[in-house]
C-alpha positions as CSV (number, residue, x, y, z in Angstrom):
1,M,24.9,16.7,-3.9
2,A,21.9,18.8,-5.2
3,T,20.9,21.7,-3.6
4,N,17.4,23.4,-3.8
5,A,18.8,26.2,-5.8
6,D,19.8,23.3,-8.6
7,R,16.4,21.6,-8.1
8,A,14.8,24.7,-9.1
9,A,16.9,25.1,-11.9
10,E,15.8,22.4,-14.0
11,K,11.9,21.6,-14.1
12,V,11.0,17.9,-13.6
13,G,8.3,15.8,-14.5
14,F,6.4,13.4,-12.5
15,I,3.3,11.2,-13.9
16,G,1.5,8.3,-11.9
17,L,0.1,9.6,-7.9
18,G,-0.7,6.6,-7.0
19,I,-0.6,5.2,-3.9
20,M,3.4,5.5,-3.9
21,G,3.7,7.9,-6.5
22,Q,2.2,10.9,-4.5
23,P,4.0,10.9,-2.0
24,M,7.3,10.1,-3.7
25,A,6.5,13.3,-5.8
26,L,5.7,15.3,-2.3
27,N,9.1,14.5,-1.3
28,L,10.3,16.0,-4.5
29,A,8.3,19.6,-4.2
30,A,9.6,19.4,-0.5
31,A,13.1,19.4,-1.2
32,G,12.4,22.6,-3.9
33,T,12.3,20.4,-7.3
34,N,10.8,22.6,-9.5
35,L,7.9,20.0,-10.1
36,V,5.0,19.7,-13.1
37,V,2.9,16.3,-12.6
38,W,0.1,15.1,-14.2
39,N,-2.4,11.8,-13.1
40,R,-5.4,10.6,-14.9
41,S,-7.2,11.0,-11.7
42,A,-6.5,14.8,-11.6
43,D,-8.1,14.9,-7.5
44,R,-4.6,13.0,-6.9
45,C,-2.8,16.3,-8.2
46,E,-4.6,18.8,-5.8
47,P,-1.8,17.8,-2.8
48,L,1.2,18.4,-5.6
49,R,-0.2,21.9,-6.3
50,A,-0.8,22.9,-2.9
51,A,3.0,22.1,-2.5
52,G,3.9,24.5,-5.3
53,A,3.9,22.2,-7.9
54,R,2.5,23.4,-11.4
55,V,-0.1,20.8,-12.9
56,A,-0.6,20.0,-16.4
57,A,-3.5,19.1,-18.3
58,S,-1.8,16.3,-20.4
59,P,1.2,13.9,-20.2
60,S,2.6,16.1,-23.6
61,E,2.6,18.9,-21.6
62,V,4.8,17.4,-18.7
63,F,7.4,16.8,-21.5
64,A,7.0,20.0,-23.2
65,R,7.9,21.5,-19.5
66,A,10.4,19.3,-18.4
67,G,13.6,18.0,-19.1
68,T,13.5,14.9,-16.8
69,V,10.3,13.0,-16.6
70,I,9.7,10.5,-13.8
71,V,7.0,8.2,-14.6
72,M,5.4,5.9,-12.2
73,P,2.3,4.3,-13.8
74,V,0.2,1.2,-12.2
75,N,1.4,-1.1,-15.1
76,E,2.7,-1.2,-18.8
77,A,-0.1,-0.4,-20.4
78,A,-0.6,2.9,-18.7
79,T,3.1,4.0,-19.4
80,D,2.5,2.8,-22.9
81,A,-0.4,5.4,-22.9
82,V,1.2,8.4,-21.3
83,L,4.1,7.9,-23.6
84,G,1.9,7.6,-26.6
85,R,4.4,4.8,-27.5
86,G,3.3,3.0,-31.0
87,T,2.2,6.9,-31.8
88,A,4.2,9.5,-34.2
89,G,3.9,11.7,-31.0
90,F,6.3,9.8,-29.1
91,G,9.9,10.4,-30.7
92,P,9.2,14.0,-30.9
93,M,7.8,13.8,-27.0
94,L,10.9,12.4,-25.6
95,A,13.9,13.7,-27.9
96,G,16.3,15.2,-25.4
97,R,14.5,13.9,-22.3
98,T,15.4,11.8,-19.4
99,L,13.0,9.3,-18.8
100,V,13.3,7.5,-15.3
101,C,11.1,4.9,-15.2
102,M,10.4,3.8,-11.8
103,G,7.2,1.5,-11.9
104,S,6.7,-2.3,-11.7
105,N,7.2,-3.7,-14.9
106,A,8.6,-6.7,-16.7
107,P,12.4,-6.2,-17.3
108,G,12.0,-6.9,-21.5
109,Y,9.2,-4.5,-21.8
110,S,11.9,-1.9,-19.9
111,R,14.7,-3.3,-22.5
112,G,12.6,-2.8,-25.3
113,L,11.2,0.5,-23.7
114,A,14.8,2.2,-23.4
115,A,15.6,1.2,-26.8
116,E,12.7,3.1,-28.3
117,V,13.8,6.1,-25.6
118,R,17.5,6.1,-27.2
119,A,16.6,5.6,-30.6
120,A,14.5,9.0,-30.3
121,G,17.2,10.6,-28.6
122,G,16.3,10.5,-25.2
123,S,18.0,9.0,-21.9
124,Y,16.9,6.1,-20.3
125,V,17.3,5.2,-16.4
126,E,15.3,2.2,-14.7
127,A,14.6,3.1,-11.1
128,P,12.1,0.9,-9.4
129,V,11.5,1.0,-5.7
130,S,10.8,-2.1,-3.3
131,S,8.2,-0.8,-0.4
132,S,4.7,0.6,0.7
133,R,3.7,3.9,1.2
134,T,5.3,4.1,4.6
135,P,8.1,4.4,3.9
136,A,7.5,6.8,0.5
137,E,6.0,9.2,2.8
138,A,9.3,9.2,4.7
139,G,11.5,9.4,1.7
140,Q,12.9,6.5,2.4
141,L,12.8,3.9,-0.4
142,V,15.1,2.2,-1.7
143,G,15.9,2.8,-6.0
144,R,17.2,0.0,-7.8
145,L,19.1,2.2,-10.6
146,A,20.2,0.7,-14.0
147,G,21.1,2.0,-17.3
148,E,24.1,3.9,-18.6
149,P,26.4,4.7,-15.8
150,A,26.0,8.3,-16.7
151,G,22.4,8.7,-17.1
152,V,22.1,6.7,-13.7
153,E,24.8,9.3,-11.8
154,R,23.2,12.3,-13.4
155,V,19.5,11.4,-11.7
156,R,20.9,10.4,-8.2
157,P,20.6,13.7,-7.1
158,L,17.1,14.4,-7.9
159,L,16.0,10.5,-6.5
160,A,17.2,11.4,-3.3
161,P,14.6,13.2,-1.5
162,M,12.8,10.2,-2.1
163,C,15.5,7.0,-1.7
164,R,17.7,7.0,1.3
165,T,19.3,4.3,-0.7
166,M,20.3,3.4,-4.4
167,V,21.9,0.8,-5.9
168,A,23.8,0.6,-9.2
169,C,22.3,-2.6,-10.8
170,G,23.9,-2.3,-13.7
171,P,22.4,-2.5,-17.5
172,V,18.2,-1.7,-18.1
173,G,16.7,-4.6,-16.9
174,N,18.8,-5.2,-14.1
175,G,17.1,-2.7,-11.6
176,L,13.9,-4.6,-12.2
177,L,15.4,-8.0,-11.9
178,T,16.4,-6.8,-8.7
179,K,12.9,-5.6,-7.6
180,L,11.6,-9.2,-8.3
181,A,14.2,-10.7,-6.3
182,V,13.0,-8.9,-3.4
183,N,9.6,-8.8,-4.0
184,L,10.1,-12.8,-4.6
185,L,10.9,-12.4,-0.7
186,L,8.9,-10.1,0.9
187,D,5.2,-11.6,-0.5
188,Q,6.1,-14.6,0.9
189,M,7.3,-13.2,4.2
190,L,3.8,-11.2,4.1
191,A,1.7,-14.4,3.2
192,A,3.5,-16.4,5.7
193,L,2.9,-13.5,8.3
194,A,-0.7,-13.3,7.8
195,E,-1.0,-17.3,8.0
196,A,0.9,-16.9,11.4
197,V,-1.4,-14.4,12.5
198,H,-4.5,-16.7,11.4
199,F,-2.9,-19.9,13.0
200,A,-2.2,-18.0,16.3
201,A,-5.8,-15.9,16.3
202,R,-7.6,-19.6,15.5
203,H,-5.7,-21.2,18.7
204,G,-6.9,-18.5,20.8
205,L,-3.8,-16.6,21.5
206,D,-3.8,-13.3,22.0
207,L,-2.5,-11.7,19.2
208,R,-0.4,-8.5,20.6
209,T,1.3,-10.7,22.6
210,F,2.0,-13.2,19.7
211,A,3.2,-9.7,18.2
212,D,5.5,-9.2,20.8
213,A,7.1,-12.7,20.7
214,I,7.6,-11.6,16.9
215,D,9.1,-8.1,17.6
216,A,11.2,-9.4,20.6
217,G,13.1,-12.1,18.5
218,P,15.4,-12.5,15.6
219,M,12.8,-12.4,12.8
220,A,11.7,-9.1,13.8
221,S,12.5,-6.4,11.0
222,D,11.0,-2.9,9.3
223,V,8.3,-5.4,7.5
224,T,6.9,-7.1,10.6
225,R,7.1,-3.7,12.7
226,V,5.2,-2.0,10.3
227,K,2.7,-5.2,8.8
228,L,1.8,-6.7,12.3
229,P,-0.1,-4.1,13.8
230,K,-2.0,-4.0,10.7
231,L,-2.8,-7.5,11.0
232,V,-3.2,-7.3,14.3
233,E,-5.7,-4.9,14.3
234,R,-7.6,-5.5,11.0
235,D,-6.3,-2.5,9.2
236,F,-6.5,-3.4,5.7
237,A,-6.0,0.6,4.2
238,P,-3.5,0.4,1.8
239,Q,0.1,0.7,2.0
240,A,1.0,-1.7,-0.7
241,A,-2.2,-3.2,-2.4
242,M,-3.4,-7.1,-2.8
243,A,-3.5,-6.2,-6.5
244,D,-0.3,-4.8,-7.0
245,A,1.3,-7.9,-5.3
246,L,-0.7,-10.1,-7.8
247,N,0.9,-8.2,-10.4
248,S,4.5,-8.9,-9.0
249,S,4.2,-12.4,-8.2
250,R,3.1,-12.5,-12.0
251,L,5.7,-10.6,-13.4
252,I,8.5,-12.6,-11.3
253,A,6.5,-16.4,-12.4
254,A,7.3,-15.1,-16.1
255,A,10.9,-14.0,-15.7
256,A,11.3,-17.6,-13.8
257,R,9.9,-19.2,-16.7
258,E,12.0,-17.4,-19.1
259,V,15.5,-19.1,-17.9
260,G,14.0,-22.1,-16.6
261,I,13.8,-21.2,-12.7
262,A,12.0,-23.7,-10.5
263,T,9.8,-21.5,-7.8
264,P,8.1,-24.0,-5.7
265,L,7.4,-21.5,-2.8
266,L,6.0,-18.8,-5.4
267,D,3.7,-21.2,-7.0
268,V,1.8,-21.2,-3.9
269,D,1.4,-17.6,-3.1
270,P,-0.3,-16.2,-6.3
271,P,-3.3,-18.5,-5.8
272,L,-3.7,-16.6,-2.6
273,F,-3.3,-13.5,-3.6
274,E,-6.1,-14.2,-6.9
275,E,-8.6,-14.7,-3.8
276,G,-8.2,-12.5,-2.3
277,V,-8.8,-9.8,-5.6
278,A,-11.2,-12.1,-6.5
279,G,-13.2,-11.6,-3.6
280,G,-12.9,-7.8,-3.9
281,D,-9.9,-7.1,-1.6
282,G,-7.7,-5.9,-4.6
283,R,-7.1,-2.6,-3.4
284,L,-6.7,-3.3,0.2
285,D,-3.4,-3.6,1.8
286,M,-1.3,-7.4,0.5
287,V,-1.8,-8.2,4.5
288,A,-5.1,-8.7,3.5
289,V,-4.5,-11.8,2.2
290,L,-5.4,-13.1,5.7
291,R,-8.8,-12.6,4.6
292,A,-8.3,-15.3,2.1
293,I,-6.6,-17.9,4.4
294,E,-9.6,-17.6,6.6
295,A,-11.9,-18.1,3.6
296,R,-10.2,-21.3,3.2
297,T,-10.5,-22.0,6.8
298,A,-14.4,-21.1,6.8
299,A,-14.8,-23.5,3.7
300,G,-13.2,-26.0,5.4
301,A,-10.3,-26.4,2.7
302,A,-7.2,-27.0,4.6
303,P,-4.8,-27.6,1.3
304,G,-2.1,-30.1,2.5
305,A,-3.8,-31.6,5.0
306,N,-4.4,-34.6,3.3
307,D,-0.4,-34.3,2.0
308,A,1.4,-34.5,5.9
309,P,4.3,-37.0,5.5
310,V,3.1,-40.7,6.0
311,G,4.3,-43.1,8.5
312,R,5.9,-46.2,8.1
313,R,2.9,-48.8,8.0
314,E,1.0,-45.8,6.1
315,A,3.7,-46.0,3.3
316,A,3.8,-49.6,3.4
317,A,-0.3,-49.5,3.2
318,Q,0.0,-47.6,0.1
319,G,3.1,-49.2,-1.7
320,V,5.3,-46.1,-1.1
321,P,9.2,-47.4,-0.5
322,R,10.8,-46.5,2.4
323,R,13.7,-44.4,2.5
324,P,16.8,-46.5,3.7
325,R,18.3,-45.8,6.9
326,S,21.5,-44.3,7.1
327,P,24.7,-45.7,8.6
328,R,23.7,-44.3,11.9
329,Q,20.4,-45.3,12.0
330,A,21.1,-48.9,11.0
331,R,23.4,-49.4,13.8
């Protein structure tokens, strides 16, 4: 395991100090990592400066000063911009550097970037994390590492202050695919949790009692213990923003289409997130999808209400063929 002296020996760069990136970088600084940081909005750098990190004037300065650079911009376009991808400066900036990409990008994008970094004489490790601000602050993230085995093992000690667990997922692309599969479950869990809270509230149930019932049962988890209180209190301060959840849903859908995977449940969630973002809630926590569900109720739109299973008489009236009875039913 790397000691504080080991971490201080090599300067490490960190670019992208958003909701997740800032607490992640602060954990590195607290562990004694010799950090140089940059963020498009300079005010996000100030807590890092106070923690002892050097604040660079540009992304190129980060690469000039650091041998390993972690990037966590908001999307692929922002990643390309900070790397100068497609410009003459990209190759010289990446030569001899290890680039650790921890953001949410398409797997194909990551594979293409990895090839360009290697062609420039650099090393590339894919290390997306799945979680939200609270685990990021606590250094309890789960990292999905992908890339050349030697490169993956080299960055493990560096990432340890941010991640309680790191899973080696194989070649570049697999780390992001693993994250997308996890997010496919997470996004639907949180949308379902918001819908359950809405159902309980509209029936006049005490929401704290409802939350206690969830927490006492087999469906309780770290997710429900963090998100249920936010829903009950209508605390939509962002831990993981709805706009990011929508972006994740789109990445999952695109990855599914590439290989012809059916995603019947995934197809339901993005419209809700889209409605929330369109309604101005994009920077709120993703559990603010509750407001999109409430808006549908207020508008008298109850999708599925007219799609309830038809009974035998209704089926006959509509010309719907009845299913044959099972042998047990026939007796």
